[in-house]
GUMIKOL-7520 format. One record per residue: residue number from 1; residue in one letter; chain; x, y, z of N, C-alpha, C in turn. Coordinates in steps of 0.05 Angstrom, whole numbers, padded with zeros to 5 digits. Layout:
N
  resi  resn  chain     n_X     n_Y     n_Z    ca_X    ca_Y    ca_Z     c_X     c_Y     c_Z
   NUM     A      A       X       Y       Z       X       Y       Z       X       Y       Z
...
END
This chain:
342
  resi  resn  chain     n_X     n_Y     n_Z    ca_X    ca_Y    ca_Z     c_X     c_Y     c_Z
     1     X      A   00192   00781   01517   00212   00801   01509   00240   00789   01510
     2     X      A   00245   00774   01531   00272   00761   01534   00276   00741   01511
     3     X      A   00255   00725   01505   00258   00705   01484   00263   00719   01457
     4     X      A   00251   00742   01452   00256   00756   01427   00285   00765   01425
     5     X      A   00295   00774   01448   00323   00783   01449   00342   00760   01443
     6     X      A   00336   00736   01455   00352   00712   01450   00351   00704   01420
     7     X      A   00327   00706   01409   00323   00699   01381   00340   00717   01363
     8     X      A   00340   00742   01369   00356   00762   01353   00386   00755   01355
     9     X      A   00395   00749   01379   00423   00741   01383   00430   00717   01367
    10     X      A   00413   00697   01368   00418   00672   01354   00419   00676   01323
    11     X      A   00401   00693   01313   00401   00698   01284   00426   00712   01276
    12     X      A   00435   00733   01291   00459   00748   01284   00484   00730   01286
    13     X      A   00485   00713   01307   00508   00696   01310   00509   00674   01288
    14     X      A   00486   00664   01280   00485   00644   01259   00494   00656   01232
    15     X      A   00486   00681   01227   00494   00694   01202   00525   00698   01203
    16     X      A   00535   00707   01226   00564   00711   01229   00579   00684   01225
    17     X      A   00568   00662   01235   00581   00636   01232   00583   00629   01202
    18     X      A   00561   00633   01187   00561   00627   01158   00581   00644   01143
    19     X      A   00582   00670   01149   00601   00688   01136   00630   00680   01142
    20     X      A   00636   00674   01167   00663   00666   01174   00670   00639   01162
    21     X      A   00651   00622   01158   00656   00596   01145   00666   00600   01117
    22     X      A   00653   00618   01102   00661   00623   01074   00688   00639   01073
    23     X      A   00692   00657   01092   00717   00672   01093   00740   00652   01099
    24     X      A   00735   00633   01117   00756   00614   01124   00763   00597   01100
    25     X      A   00744   00589   01084   00749   00572   01060   00765   00588   01039
    26     X      A   00760   00614   01039   00773   00631   01018   00802   00637   01025
    27     X      A   00810   00633   01050   00838   00640   01058   00857   00617   01052
    28     X      A   00882   00624   01046   00902   00604   01042   00924   00615   01023
    29     X      A   00944   00599   01018   00966   00608   01001   00958   00612   00972
    30     X      A   00936   00598   00964   00925   00602   00937   00900   00619   00939
    31     X      A   00899   00641   00925   00876   00659   00925   00854   00648   00906
    32     X      A   00830   00644   00917   00807   00634   00901   00784   00654   00904
    33     X      A   00773   00664   00882   00750   00683   00884   00726   00671   00898
    34     X      A   00711   00687   00912   00687   00678   00926   00667   00664   00907
    35     X      A   00663   00676   00884   00644   00664   00865   00652   00636   00857
    36     X      A   00678   00631   00855   00687   00604   00848   00683   00585   00871
    37     X      A   00686   00595   00896   00680   00578   00919   00651   00571   00921
    38     X      A   00633   00591   00917   00604   00585   00918   00596   00566   00896
    39     X      A   00608   00570   00872   00602   00553   00849   00610   00524   00855
    40     X      A   00634   00520   00867   00644   00493   00873   00627   00480   00894
    41     X      A   00621   00495   00916   00605   00483   00938   00577   00476   00929
    42     X      A   00567   00490   00909   00539   00484   00899   00539   00462   00877
    43     X      A   00563   00450   00873   00564   00428   00854   00575   00435   00827
    44     X      A   00582   00460   00822   00592   00468   00796   00622   00461   00793
    45     X      A   00633   00467   00770   00661   00462   00764   00675   00489   00762
    46     X      A   00696   00494   00779   00710   00520   00778   00727   00523   00753
    47     X      A   00737   00547   00749   00753   00553   00726   00778   00537   00724
    48     X      A   00790   00531   00748   00815   00515   00749   00809   00489   00764
    49     X      A   00818   00467   00753   00813   00441   00766   00826   00439   00793
    50     X      A   00850   00452   00796   00864   00451   00822   00848   00465   00844
    51     X      A   00832   00485   00837   00815   00499   00857   00795   00480   00869
    52     X      A   00784   00462   00853   00764   00443   00862   00776   00424   00883
    53     X      A   00800   00415   00878   00814   00397   00896   00820   00412   00922
    54     X      A   00830   00437   00920   00837   00452   00944   00812   00457   00961
    55     X      A   00790   00465   00949   00766   00472   00963   00753   00447   00976
    56     X      A   00749   00426   00960   00734   00403   00969   00750   00384   00987
    57     X      A   00776   00382   00983   00792   00362   00998   00810   00374   01019
    58     X      A   00812   00400   01020   00830   00413   01040   00815   00433   01057
    59     X      A   00805   00454   01043   00793   00476   01058   00766   00470   01070
    60     X      A   00748   00457   01056   00722   00451   01066   00723   00432   01090
    61     X      A   00738   00409   01089   00740   00392   01113   00752   00407   01136
    62     X      A   00772   00425   01131   00784   00440   01153   00765   00459   01166
    63     X      A   00748   00473   01150   00729   00492   01161   00708   00477   01177
    64     X      A   00699   00453   01168   00679   00437   01182   00692   00427   01209
    65     X      A   00717   00419   01207   00731   00410   01231   00733   00432   01252
    66     X      A   00738   00456   01243   00740   00479   01261   00714   00484   01276
    67     X      A   00692   00481   01262   00666   00485   01275   00660   00463   01295
    68     X      A   00666   00438   01287   00662   00415   01305   00679   00417   01330
    69     X      A   00705   00424   01326   00723   00426   01349   00715   00449   01368
    70     X      A   00709   00472   01356   00702   00495   01373   00676   00491   01388
    71     X      A   00656   00480   01375   00630   00476   01389   00632   00453   01409
    72     X      A   00646   00432   01402   00648   00409   01420   00663   00416   01445
    73     X      A   00686   00430   01443   00701   00438   01466   00686   00457   01484
    74     X      A   00670   00475   01471   00655   00495   01485   00633   00481   01502
    75     X      A   00619   00462   01490   00599   00447   01505   00611   00431   01528
    76     X      A   00634   00418   01523   00647   00403   01544   00656   00421   01567
    77     X      A   00666   00445   01560   00673   00465   01580   00649   00474   01596
    78     X      A   00627   00479   01583   00603   00487   01597   00593   00465   01617
    79     X      A   00594   00440   01608   00586   00418   01626   00604   00417   01650
    80     X      A   00630   00420   01647   00649   00418   01669   00646   00442   01688
    81     X      A   00641   00466   01678   00637   00489   01695   00611   00487   01712
    82     X      A   00591   00475   01700   00566   00470   01715   00570   00447   01735
    83     X      A   00583   00426   01726   00586   00402   01743   00602   00409   01768
    84     X      A   00624   00424   01765   00641   00431   01788   00633   00457   01801
    85     X      A   00615   00472   01788   00607   00499   01796   00632   00516   01800
    86     X      A   00649   00514   01780   00675   00528   01781   00680   00541   01754
    87     X      A   00682   00568   01754   00684   00582   01728   00711   00577   01714
    88     X      A   00730   00565   01728   00756   00560   01716   00759   00531   01708
    89     X      A   00738   00515   01709   00738   00488   01700   00736   00488   01670
    90     X      A   00749   00468   01657   00748   00466   01628   00745   00437   01620
    91     X      A   00744   00431   01594   00740   00404   01585   00763   00385   01591
    92     X      A   00787   00396   01598   00810   00379   01602   00815   00373   01632
    93     X      A   00798   00382   01650   00804   00378   01679   00802   00349   01687
    94     X      A   00788   00333   01672   00785   00305   01680   00809   00288   01673
    95     X      A   00828   00300   01658   00852   00285   01651   00848   00269   01625
    96     X      A   00825   00272   01612   00819   00257   01587   00839   00265   01565
    97     X      A   00844   00291   01562   00863   00300   01542   00892   00289   01548
    98     X      A   00898   00289   01574   00925   00278   01582   00927   00248   01575
    99     X      A   00905   00234   01579   00905   00206   01571   00908   00202   01541
   100     X      A   00895   00219   01526   00898   00218   01497   00927   00224   01489
   101     X      A   00939   00244   01502   00966   00251   01496   00985   00228   01503
   102     X      A   00979   00214   01525   00996   00191   01532   00994   00169   01511
   103     X      A   00970   00164   01500   00967   00144   01479   00984   00151   01455
   104     X      A   00984   00177   01447   01000   00185   01424   01030   00184   01431
   105     X      A   01037   00192   01455   01065   00191   01464   01076   00162   01463
   106     X      A   01059   00143   01472   01068   00115   01471   01072   00106   01442
   107     X      A   01056   00115   01424   01058   00108   01396   01083   00120   01383
   108     X      A   01088   00146   01388   01110   00160   01375   01136   00158   01390
   109     X      A   01135   00162   01416   01159   00162   01432   01166   00135   01444
   110     X      A   01146   00117   01444   01151   00091   01457   01169   00072   01442
   111     X      A   01176   00078   01417   01192   00060   01401   01220   00057   01414
   112     X      A   01229   00078   01428   01256   00077   01440   01257   00057   01463
   113     X      A   01234   00053   01476   01233   00034   01498   01223   00007   01491
   114     X      A   01207   00006   01469   01194  -00019   01461   01205  -00031   01435
   115     X      A   01230  -00024   01429   01243  -00037   01406   01232  -00030   01379
   116     X      A   01219  -00007   01377   01209   00002   01351   01183  -00011   01343
   117     X      A   01170  -00027   01361   01146  -00042   01353   01124  -00023   01346
   118     X      A   01119  -00003   01363   01097   00016   01358   01101   00031   01333
   119     X      A   01125   00042   01330   01131   00060   01307   01129   00045   01281
   120     X      A   01140   00021   01279   01141   00007   01254   01114  -00006   01246
   121     X      A   01099  -00013   01266   01074  -00028   01261   01049  -00012   01262
   122     X      A   01051   00013   01272   01026   00028   01277   01022   00054   01263
   123     X      A   01043   00066   01252   01040   00093   01241   01025   00091   01215
   124     X      A   01001   00104   01214   00985   00106   01191   00966   00130   01196
   125     X      A   00948   00135   01176   00930   00158   01180   00911   00154   01203
   126     X      A   00905   00129   01210   00887   00124   01232   00901   00118   01259
   127     X      A   00927   00114   01258   00941   00105   01282   00940   00126   01305
   128     X      A   00945   00151   01299   00944   00172   01319   00917   00175   01332
   129     X      A   00895   00177   01316   00868   00178   01329   00862   00153   01346
   130     X      A   00870   00129   01336   00864   00105   01352   00880   00105   01378
   131     X      A   00906   00111   01376   00922   00112   01401   00912   00133   01420
   132     X      A   00904   00156   01410   00894   00177   01427   00867   00169   01440
   133     X      A   00850   00156   01424   00824   00147   01435   00828   00126   01457
   134     X      A   00846   00107   01453   00851   00087   01473   00861   00099   01499
   135     X      A   00880   00118   01496   00890   00132   01520   00868   00147   01535
   136     X      A   00851   00161   01519   00829   00176   01531   00809   00157   01545
   137     X      A   00803   00134   01532   00784   00114   01543   00794   00102   01569
   138     X      A   00820   00097   01571   00831   00086   01596   00828   00105   01619
   139     X      A   00834   00131   01614   00832   00151   01635   00802   00155   01642
   140     X      A   00785   00155   01621   00756   00158   01626   00746   00136   01645
   141     X      A   00754   00111   01639   00746   00088   01656   00754   00092   01685
   142     X      A   00779   00101   01688   00790   00105   01715   00775   00127   01729
   143     X      A   00768   00149   01715   00754   00172   01727   00726   00164   01736
   144     X      A   00712   00149   01719   00684   00140   01725   00684   00121   01749
   145     X      A   00704   00103   01750   00706   00085   01773   00711   00101   01798
   146     X      A   00729   00120   01796   00735   00137   01819   00711   00154   01827
   147     X      A   00695   00163   01807   00672   00180   01813   00651   00165   01828
   148     X      A   00649   00138   01825   00630   00122   01839   00640   00115   01868
   149     X      A   00665   00121   01873   00676   00115   01899   00676   00139   01918
   150     X      A   00675   00163   01906   00675   00187   01922   00648   00201   01921
   151     X      A   00642   00218   01940   00615   00230   01942   00614   00259   01931
   152     X      A   00636   00273   01934   00635   00301   01925   00650   00306   01900
   153     X      A   00641   00327   01885   00652   00333   01859   00681   00344   01861
   154     X      A   00687   00356   01883   00714   00367   01886   00735   00345   01885
   155     X      A   00728   00322   01897   00747   00299   01897   00751   00289   01868
   156     X      A   00730   00290   01852   00732   00282   01824   00751   00301   01809
   157     X      A   00748   00327   01815   00766   00347   01803   00795   00341   01809
   158     X      A   00801   00336   01835   00828   00331   01844   00839   00305   01831
   159     X      A   00822   00284   01829   00830   00259   01817   00837   00264   01787
   160     X      A   00820   00279   01773   00826   00286   01745   00852   00300   01742
   161     X      A   00858   00319   01759   00883   00334   01758   00907   00316   01764
   162     X      A   00903   00297   01782   00925   00278   01789   00930   00259   01765
   163     X      A   00909   00251   01751   00913   00234   01727   00929   00250   01706
   164     X      A   00923   00276   01704   00937   00293   01685   00967   00295   01692
   165     X      A   00973   00298   01718   01001   00300   01727   01015   00274   01723
   166     X      A   01001   00251   01728   01013   00225   01724   01021   00220   01695
   167     X      A   01002   00225   01677   01007   00221   01649   01029   00239   01638
   168     X      A   01030   00264   01648   01051   00283   01641   01078   00272   01649
   169     X      A   01080   00260   01673   01105   00249   01682   01114   00226   01664
   170     X      A   01095   00208   01657   01102   00186   01639   01112   00196   01612
   171     X      A   01098   00216   01601   01107   00228   01575   01135   00239   01577
   172     X      A   01141   00252   01600   01167   00264   01604   01189   00242   01603
   173     X      A   01183   00219   01616   01202   00197   01616   01206   00186   01588
   174     X      A   01184   00183   01573   01186   00173   01546   01202   00193   01528
   175     X      A   01197   00219   01532   01212   00239   01517   01242   00238   01523
   176     X      A   01249   00232   01548   01277   00232   01556   01292   00210   01541
   177     X      A   01279   00188   01536   01293   00165   01522   01288   00165   01492
   178     X      A   01275   00186   01481   01269   00187   01453   01289   00203   01437
   179     X      A   01289   00199   01411   01306   00214   01393   01293   00240   01386
   180     X      A   01310   00258   01376   01300   00286   01370   01277   00285   01349
   181     X      A   01279   00268   01329   01258   00267   01308   01231   00258   01320
   182     X      A   01232   00239   01339   01208   00230   01351   01195   00251   01369
   183     X      A   01212   00265   01384   01203   00287   01401   01190   00309   01385
   184     X      A   01203   00315   01362   01192   00336   01344   01165   00327   01333
   185     X      A   01162   00302   01325   01136   00292   01315   01114   00294   01336
   186     X      A   01121   00287   01360   01101   00289   01382   01094   00318   01388
   187     X      A   01115   00336   01387   01111   00364   01392   01092   00376   01371
   188     X      A   01095   00369   01345   01078   00379   01324   01049   00370   01329
   189     X      A   01045   00345   01338   01018   00336   01344   01006   00352   01367
   190     X      A   01022   00358   01387   01012   00373   01411   01005   00402   01404
   191     X      A   01015   00413   01381   01007   00439   01372   00977   00441   01364
   192     X      A   00966   00417   01357   00938   00417   01347   00937   00423   01317
   193     X      A   00918   00411   01304   00916   00416   01275   00887   00410   01266
   194     X      A   00877   00427   01249   00849   00424   01239   00849   00414   01210
   195     X      A   00872   00413   01197   00872   00408   01169   00883   00381   01160
   196     X      A   00884   00362   01178   00896   00336   01170   00876   00314   01166
   197     X      A   00850   00320   01166   00830   00299   01165   00820   00294   01136
   198     X      A   00819   00268   01129   00806   00261   01104   00776   00260   01109
   199     X      A   00760   00257   01087   00731   00256   01090   00722   00231   01106
   200     X      A   00737   00209   01104   00730   00185   01119   00734   00190   01149
   201     X      A   00757   00202   01156   00762   00208   01184   00742   00229   01194
   202     X      A   00735   00248   01178   00716   00269   01186   00689   00257   01191
   203     X      A   00681   00237   01175   00655   00224   01178   00654   00210   01205
   204     X      A   00675   00196   01213   00676   00183   01239   00674   00204   01261
   205     X      A   00689   00225   01258   00689   00248   01277   00660   00258   01280
   206     X      A   00646   00263   01258   00619   00274   01259   00600   00256   01273
   207     X      A   00602   00230   01268   00583   00210   01280   00586   00210   01311
   208     X      A   00611   00209   01321   00616   00209   01350   00609   00236   01362
   209     X      A   00616   00258   01348   00609   00285   01358   00579   00288   01360
   210     X      A   00564   00280   01340   00535   00282   01340   00522   00266   01363
   211     X      A   00533   00243   01368   00523   00226   01390   00526   00241   01416
   212     X      A   00550   00253   01420   00554   00268   01445   00536   00292   01448
   213     X      A   00532   00306   01426   00515   00330   01426   00486   00323   01432
   214     X      A   00476   00302   01419   00448   00294   01424   00444   00285   01453
   215     X      A   00464   00271   01464   00462   00263   01492   00461   00287   01510
   216     X      A   00476   00308   01503   00476   00333   01519   00448   00344   01522
   217     X      A   00432   00343   01501   00405   00354   01502   00386   00340   01521
   218     X      A   00394   00315   01529   00377   00300   01547   00382   00306   01577
   219     X      A   00403   00322   01582   00410   00328   01610   00407   00358   01617
   220     X      A   00391   00372   01602   00388   00401   01608   00376   00406   01636
   221     X      A   00355   00390   01643   00343   00394   01669   00362   00388   01692
   222     X      A   00377   00365   01691   00396   00360   01712   00418   00381   01714
   223     X      A   00427   00392   01691   00447   00413   01691   00437   00438   01705
   224     X      A   00413   00446   01699   00401   00470   01711   00398   00466   01742
   225     X      A   00390   00442   01750   00386   00437   01778   00412   00435   01793
   226     X      A   00433   00426   01780   00459   00423   01794   00472   00450   01800
   227     X      A   00463   00471   01785   00473   00498   01791   00467   00507   01819
   228     X      A   00445   00496   01830   00437   00503   01857   00445   00482   01878
   229     X      A   00461   00463   01870   00472   00443   01888   00458   00416   01886
   230     X      A   00472   00396   01895   00462   00368   01893   00437   00363   01909
   231     X      A   00436   00375   01933   00412   00372   01950   00387   00382   01936
   232     X      A   00389   00405   01923   00367   00416   01908   00359   00398   01885
   233     X      A   00379   00387   01871   00374   00369   01849   00359   00344   01859
   234     X      A   00367   00334   01882   00353   00310   01893   00324   00316   01900
   235     X      A   00319   00341   01910   00292   00349   01917   00274   00350   01893
   236     X      A   00286   00354   01869   00270   00354   01844   00267   00326   01832
   237     X      A   00277   00306   01846   00275   00279   01836   00297   00271   01816
   238     X      A   00318   00286   01815   00340   00280   01797   00358   00259   01810
   239     X      A   00364   00238   01794   00383   00218   01803   00411   00229   01799
   240     X      A   00422   00240   01821   00447   00255   01820   00470   00238   01811
   241     X      A   00472   00214   01822   00495   00196   01815   00494   00188   01785
   242     X      A   00470   00182   01775   00467   00175   01747   00473   00199   01729
   243     X      A   00463   00222   01737   00468   00246   01721   00497   00253   01721
   244     X      A   00511   00250   01744   00539   00256   01747   00556   00239   01728
   245     X      A   00550   00213   01728   00564   00195   01710   00559   00201   01680
   246     X      A   00534   00209   01674   00527   00215   01647   00541   00240   01637
   247     X      A   00543   00260   01654   00557   00285   01647   00586   00279   01642
   248     X      A   00598   00263   01660   00627   00256   01657   00631   00241   01630
   249     X      A   00612   00223   01624   00615   00207   01599   00613   00225   01575
   250     X      A   00593   00243   01574   00590   00260   01551   00614   00278   01547
   251     X      A   00623   00290   01569   00647   00307   01568   00671   00292   01557
   252     X      A   00674   00268   01567   00697   00251   01559   00696   00243   01530
   253     X      A   00672   00237   01520   00668   00230   01492   00675   00253   01474
   254     X      A   00665   00277   01480   00670   00301   01464   00700   00308   01465
   255     X      A   00711   00309   01489   00739   00317   01492   00757   00297   01479
   256     X      A   00751   00271   01483   00768   00250   01473   00768   00249   01442
   257     X      A   00745   00251   01430   00744   00250   01400   00758   00274   01388
   258     X      A   00754   00298   01400   00767   00322   01390   00797   00320   01392
   259     X      A   00807   00311   01416   00836   00309   01420   00847   00288   01401
   260     X      A   00832   00266   01396   00841   00245   01378   00845   00254   01350
   261     X      A   00827   00271   01340   00828   00279   01312   00841   00306   01307
   262     X      A   00842   00323   01327   00853   00350   01323   00875   00357   01342
   263     X      A   00881   00339   01361   00902   00345   01381   00891   00361   01404
   264     X      A   00907   00366   01425   00898   00381   01448   00897   00411   01442
   265     X      A   00873   00422   01442   00869   00451   01436   00859   00465   01461
   266     X      A   00874   00485   01469   00869   00497   01495   00851   00521   01494
   267     X      A   00839   00527   01517   00825   00553   01524   00798   00557   01511
   268     X      A   00792   00544   01489   00765   00548   01476   00743   00539   01496
   269     X      A   00747   00515   01507   00727   00504   01525   00724   00520   01551
   270     X      A   00745   00534   01558   00745   00550   01583   00733   00577   01578
   271     X      A   00739   00590   01556   00731   00618   01551   00703   00621   01540
   272     X      A   00695   00604   01521   00670   00608   01506   00645   00607   01524
   273     X      A   00643   00589   01543   00619   00589   01561   00615   00616   01575
   274     X      A   00637   00629   01583   00636   00655   01596   00625   00676   01577
   275     X      A   00635   00675   01553   00626   00695   01532   00596   00691   01528
   276     X      A   00587   00666   01526   00558   00661   01522   00542   00672   01545
   277     X      A   00551   00668   01570   00536   00678   01593   00534   00709   01593
   278     X      A   00556   00722   01585   00556   00751   01583   00537   00761   01562
   279     X      A   00537   00748   01538   00521   00757   01516   00491   00753   01522
   280     X      A   00485   00729   01533   00456   00722   01536   00446   00727   01564
   281     X      A   00464   00734   01583   00456   00740   01611   00438   00720   01623
   282     X      A   00446   00694   01621   00429   00673   01632   00447   00649   01639
   283     X      A   00437   00633   01658   00451   00608   01664   00434   00584   01657
   284     X      A   00412   00589   01642   00394   00567   01633   00407   00552   01610
   285     X      A   00412   00526   01614   00426   00510   01594   00410   00506   01569
   286     X      A   00384   00510   01570   00368   00509   01546   00376   00530   01526
   287     X      A   00385   00553   01536   00396   00575   01520   00426   00572   01516
   288     X      A   00440   00565   01537   00469   00565   01536   00481   00544   01518
   289     X      A   00469   00520   01517   00480   00499   01500   00481   00507   01471
   290     X      A   00458   00515   01458   00460   00524   01430   00478   00549   01427
   291     X      A   00478   00566   01448   00495   00590   01446   00525   00583   01444
   292     X      A   00534   00565   01462   00562   00558   01461   00570   00542   01436
   293     X      A   00550   00527   01425   00556   00513   01400   00562   00532   01378
   294     X      A   00545   00553   01375   00550   00573   01353   00574   00590   01359
   295     X      A   00577   00600   01384   00600   00617   01391   00626   00601   01389
   296     X      A   00626   00576   01397   00650   00560   01395   00659   00557   01366
   297     X      A   00640   00552   01348   00646   00550   01319   00657   00576   01309
   298     X      A   00644   00598   01316   00653   00625   01307   00682   00631   01316
   299     X      A   00687   00626   01341   00714   00633   01352   00735   00615   01340
   300     X      A   00729   00590   01336   00749   00571   01325   00754   00579   01296
   301     X      A   00734   00587   01281   00739   00596   01253   00756   00621   01253
   302     X      A   00751   00640   01271   00768   00664   01273   00797   00657   01279
   303     X      A   00801   00639   01299   00828   00631   01307   00842   00617   01283
   304     X      A   00827   00600   01269   00839   00586   01247   00846   00605   01224
   305     X      A   00829   00625   01219   00834   00644   01198   00859   00661   01205
   306     X      A   00863   00668   01231   00887   00682   01239   00911   00664   01236
   307     X      A   00908   00639   01244   00931   00620   01243   00941   00615   01215
   308     X      A   00924   00619   01195   00932   00614   01167   00950   00636   01156
   309     X      A   00953   00658   01170   00969   00680   01160   00961   00687   01131
   310     X      A   00938   00700   01127   00929   00705   01100   00951   00716   01081
   311     X      A   00950   00706   01056   00969   00712   01035   00997   00700   01041
   312     X      A   01000   00684   01062   01025   00671   01067   01022   00641   01065
   313     X      A   01044   00627   01059   01044   00598   01057   01048   00585   01084
   314     X      A   01053   00601   01105   01058   00590   01132   01032   00589   01148
   315     X      A   01031   00569   01166   01008   00567   01183   01018   00565   01212
   316     X      A   01008   00582   01229   01016   00582   01257   01001   00559   01272
   317     X      A   01013   00549   01294   01000   00527   01310   00973   00538   01321
   318     X      A   00952   00523   01316   00925   00532   01324   00923   00534   01355
   319     X      A   00939   00517   01369   00939   00518   01398   00949   00545   01408
   320     X      A   00969   00556   01394   00980   00582   01402   00960   00604   01399
   321     X      A   00945   00603   01377   00925   00624   01372   00902   00623   01392
   322     X      A   00892   00599   01398   00870   00596   01417   00878   00605   01445
   323     X      A   00904   00600   01452   00913   00608   01478   00916   00639   01479
   324     X      A   00926   00651   01458   00928   00680   01457   00901   00693   01459
   325     X      A   00881   00679   01449   00853   00689   01450   00841   00684   01478
   326     X      A   00845   00660   01488   00831   00652   01513   00843   00663   01538
   327     X      A   00869   00665   01540   00882   00674   01564   00874   00702   01573
   328     X      A   00873   00722   01555   00865   00749   01563   00836   00749   01573
   329     X      A   00818   00732   01562   00790   00732   01571   00789   00721   01600
   330     X      A   00804   00700   01606   00804   00689   01633   00815   00709   01653
   331     X      A   00837   00723   01645   00849   00743   01662   00829   00766   01667
   332     X      A   00815   00774   01646   00795   00796   01648   00773   00788   01667
   333     X      A   00764   00763   01665   00742   00754   01683   00751   00755   01712
   334     X      A   00776   00746   01717   00786   00746   01744   00789   00774   01755
   335     X      A   00800   00792   01738   00804   00820   01747   00778   00834   01752
   336     X      A   00759   00829   01734   00733   00842   01736   00716   00831   01759
   337     X      A   00721   00805   01766   00707   00791   01787   00677   00792   01782
   338     X      A   00670   00787   01758   00641   00786   01751   00629   00760   01760
   339     X      A   00605   00761   01770   00592   00736   01778   00586   00720   01753
   340     X      A   00597   00695   01753   00595   00679   01729   00568   00666   01726
   341     X      A   00558   00654   01747   00532   00640   01745   00510   00659   01753
   342     X      A   00498   00672   01732   00478   00692   01737   00451   00680   01743
END
């Protein structure tokens, strides 16, 4: 009976995801009829040549990016909430996003301190993702080394938060010595963006994202056992240290690649796992992982559709919209004091 209920939920959510996907593609400063969108996506030629360019090179990559970002952050958030057994943990608690931000800050803001070397030699369509990835990788390496030195997960959480504070301090120093134009460029990156990826960049994003998602499916049993504590996991024959490092690695890969290609996007990874638990009334990761993937894509498409300000040529920062969505949910959870891990 329970499985039938889950199946019904998944079917309804999948239909909603597809509907929102097409709605998202239809929105923008240029109005395009739905039949023209369906015709173009199915390989046909639309009435206007410009519509084909808009759909295939701007709106379609952006809608796909929204789904990847929403689902990836949601899974990373779920892993961290299970790992730390903390309902307020999110994908950025390890400091990976802060490391990515530091890499971008060194590229954009570092020219004032490094004689313009970074700015003149590195700015290109790939430079920001590469700088972001390198920053995330350095913090990931430090966190994994630290994780092998300490025994409890709370220490790892504190270490991640300290890395975040450290990188924020370095960014503040860089900003202090930077010019207004450089600070503005970094600020725009920090707003997050779903619409700046070419198909080549999106392909790289998809490959890394898929690797992280497939790896997540291999740790469902350790995740379920960790909900009841490390001692219980050990009694089931789970290699806790190995599982812990693997969870950290998967979370870092997903968070790092998303921050690299879309910027730091807040609250999705924190809020969506809670919504999934409320809808499905379970803490079994066999159900929760696909649930947060679909829900994350749905919510990110909704946020992006709102950010586009339909019928307007202006686009609001996606980070602002996700925060406006996520913050009330977190507040509601705290006020309601609902048991998160059912």
